[in-house]
C-alpha positions in Angstrom: 21.0 -21.0 -2.3 17.9 -22.2 -0.5 15.3 -19.7 0.5 13.0 -20.0 3.5 9.4 -20.8 2.8 8.3 -18.0 5.1 6.5 -15.5 2.9 8.2 -12.5 4.4 11.6 -14.0 3.8 10.8 -15.1 0.3 9.5 -11.6 -0.6 12.7 -10.1 0.9 14.7 -12.2 -1.5 12.6 -11.0 -4.5 13.0 -7.4 -3.3 16.8 -7.8 -3.1 16.8 -8.7 -6.8 14.5 -5.8 -7.6 16.7 -3.4 -5.7 19.6 -4.5 -7.9 17.6 -4.0 -11.1 16.4 -0.6 -9.9 19.9 0.5 -9.2 21.2 -0.7 -12.6 18.5 0.2 -15.0 15.1 1.7 -15.6 14.3 5.4 -15.9 17.1 7.9 -15.2 17.1 10.5 -12.4 15.9 13.2 -14.7 12.9 11.1 -15.9 12.0 10.2 -12.3 12.2 13.9 -11.3 10.0 14.9 -14.2 7.5 12.2 -13.4 7.2 13.1 -9.7 6.9 16.8 -10.5 4.1 16.3 -13.0 0.8 17.6 -11.8 -1.6 15.0 -10.5 -5.4 15.3 -11.1 -7.7 15.9 -8.2 -9.0 12.7 -6.7 -12.5 14.1 -7.1 -11.9 14.0 -10.9 -11.0 10.3 -10.9 -13.6 7.7 -11.8 -14.7 5.8 -8.8 -14.4 2.0 -8.5 -17.9 0.6 -8.3 -20.2 3.0 -6.4 -20.3 6.5 -7.8 -21.5 8.1 -4.5 -21.2 7.7 -0.8 -18.4 8.1 1.7 -14.9 7.1 0.5 -12.3 4.6 1.5 -8.9 5.8 0.0 -6.1 3.3 -0.5 -2.8 5.3 -0.4 0.0 3.2 -1.8 2.5 2.4 -4.5 2.6 0.1 -7.5 1.2 -2.8 -5.4 -1.9 -0.7 -4.9 -2.0 0.8 -8.3 -2.1 -2.7 -9.8 1.0 -2.5 -12.0 0.6 -5.0 -14.8 -3.1 -5.6 -14.1 -6.4 -4.2 -15.3 -7.6 -1.6 -12.9 -10.6 -3.9 -12.0 -8.2 -6.6 -11.0 -6.2 -4.5 -8.6 -6.9 -5.2 -4.9 -8.7 -1.9 -4.2 -11.3 -2.8 -6.9 -11.7 -6.2 -5.3 -12.3 -4.6 -2.0 -15.0 -2.5 -3.6 -16.7 -5.8 -4.7 -16.5 -7.1 -1.1 -18.2 -3.9 0.1 -20.9 -4.1 -2.5 -21.7 -7.7 -1.7 -22.2 -6.7 2.0 -24.4 -3.8 1.0 -21.9 -1.3 2.5 -22.2 1.9 0.6 -18.6 3.0 0.3 -16.7 4.2 -2.7 -13.1 2.8 -2.9 -10.5 5.2 -4.4 -7.3 3.7 -5.7 -4.7 6.3 -4.8 -1.7 4.1 -5.7 1.2 5.7 -7.6 3.9 3.4 -9.0 7.3 4.2 -7.5 5.9 6.2 -4.6 7.8 6.2 -1.3 6.3 7.2 2.1 7.6 10.7 1.4 5.6 10.8 -1.8 2.5 9.6 -0.1 2.9 12.3 2.5 3.4 14.9 -0.2 0.1 14.0 -1.9 -2.0 13.3 1.2 -4.2 16.4 0.9 -5.0 15.4 -2.7 -5.9 11.8 -1.5 -8.1 13.1 1.3 -10.3 15.3 -0.9 -14.0 14.5 -0.6 -15.9 12.6 2.1 -13.1 10.3 3.1 -14.0 8.1 6.1 -11.2 5.5 6.0 -7.6 5.7 4.8 -5.7 2.5 4.1 -1.9 3.4 4.2 0.0 0.8 2.1 3.4 2.4 1.7 7.0 1.5 2.4 8.0 -1.0 -0.2 10.0 1.6 -2.3 11.6 3.0 0.9 12.9 -0.5 1.5 14.1 -1.0 -2.1 16.1 2.2 -1.9 17.4 1.5 1.6 16.0 4.8 2.9 16.4 5.5 6.6 13.8 3.6 8.8 13.5 6.7 10.9 12.4 8.6 7.8 9.8 5.9 7.0 8.4 6.0 10.5 8.2 9.8 10.6 6.5 10.0 7.2 3.9 7.4 8.1 3.3 9.0 11.5 2.7 12.4 9.8 0.3 10.8 7.4 -1.6 9.1 10.2 -1.7 12.3 12.4 -3.0 14.5 9.5 -5.6 11.9 8.6 -6.8 11.5 12.2 -6.9 15.3 12.6 -9.6 15.3 9.9 -11.5 12.6 11.6 -10.4 9.9 9.2 -10.0 6.3 10.4 -6.6 4.9 9.4 -5.8 1.3 8.6 -2.1 0.5 8.3 -0.7 -2.2 6.0 2.7 -3.6 6.8 5.6 -4.3 4.4 9.0 -6.1 4.7 12.5 -4.9 3.7 15.0 -6.9 1.6 17.8 -8.7 3.4 20.6 -7.0 1.5 20.5 -4.0 3.9 21.3 -6.2 6.8 19.5 -7.8 9.7 19.4 -4.6 11.8 17.7 -2.6 9.0 15.3 -5.5 8.2 14.1 -5.8 11.8 13.9 -2.1 12.4 11.8 -1.7 9.2 9.5 -4.6 10.2 9.0 -3.1 13.6 7.8 0.3 12.3 4.3 -0.9 11.5 3.2 -2.6 14.7 4.8 0.2 16.7 2.8 2.9 14.8 -0.4 0.8 15.1 0.0 0.6 18.8 0.9 4.3 19.2 -2.0 5.5 17.2 -4.5 2.8 18.0 -4.8 1.6 14.4 -6.1 -1.6 12.8 -3.1 -3.3 11.3 -2.7 -5.6 8.3 0.6 -7.2 9.5 1.9 -8.0 6.0 0.1 -6.8 2.8 1.4 -9.7 0.7 0.8 -12.5 3.3 0.3 -15.8 1.5 1.3 -14.2 -1.9 4.9 -13.1 -1.6 7.4 -15.6 -3.1 4.8 -17.9 -4.6 5.4 -18.0 -8.4 1.9 -18.7 -9.6 0.6 -15.7 -7.6 3.1 -13.2 -8.9 4.0 -11.7 -12.3 7.3 -12.4 -13.9 9.1 -9.8 -11.9 8.4 -11.9 -8.8 7.1 -8.8 -6.8 3.8 -7.6 -8.3 0.9 -10.0 -7.8 -1.2 -11.5 -10.6 -5.0 -11.0 -10.6 -5.3 -14.2 -8.5 -2.6 -12.9 -6.2 -4.4 -9.5 -5.8 -7.6 -11.3 -4.9 -5.7 -12.9 -2.0 -4.2 -9.5 -1.1 -7.8 -8.1 -1.0 -8.9 -10.9 1.2 -6.0 -10.2 3.6 -7.0 -6.5 3.8 -10.7 -7.3 4.0 -10.3 -9.3 7.2 -9.0 -6.2 8.9 -11.1 -3.6 7.0 -14.5 -5.2 7.4 -14.9 -4.7 11.2 -13.5 -1.2 10.8 -16.1 -0.3 8.1 -18.9 -1.8 10.1 -17.8 0.2 13.2 -17.6 3.5 11.3 -20.5 5.9 11.6 -22.6 6.0 8.4 -21.8 2.5 7.3 
């Protein structure tokens, strides 16, 4: 079978394989329930990446944000911190990525993620919703509630888009894709159209699972996010 070279399509093919693996193996339902129910530390207790003081940029995401398979300093939030430091922008980047999290999980821990002086929230969720074939309406509602609650606190939101695997059908894939630009337009958000642009489906930029980027791949992810984040940061009071 020949796979299109378009990064979104190639990622979708990888996600389809991952969905099969997720359904056939890995931790059982009881283990997943126990893990999700375990208490999480306050974000104020977590060591900061780079700067130890100053307003915060929180990256709310899943394993792609957490840097699964990488050293924490190689995950893209840490690379974003280095971009900020080089520009003399005194922000503290908080990696609030939890492996396996869905949009519902991100919503459930939002208050924890927004503790402290958070000025900007990068929302990078949806990949696990897609893997599980969860309803697109549920994804959109969860993301909208995250955005609304953050904006109600005066936090600027940046939204990072994701793609769905093709095994759920064209209608699902298109509806999933459309969620992100629709929300960005409705809530006047800066949008990263596709978090893994230029990385998805490229063997040398991904780990053996074909989904999670290598350190080199995450540097490219950071560059993709930085192109959108930099003007947001420079336009935020206190930067």
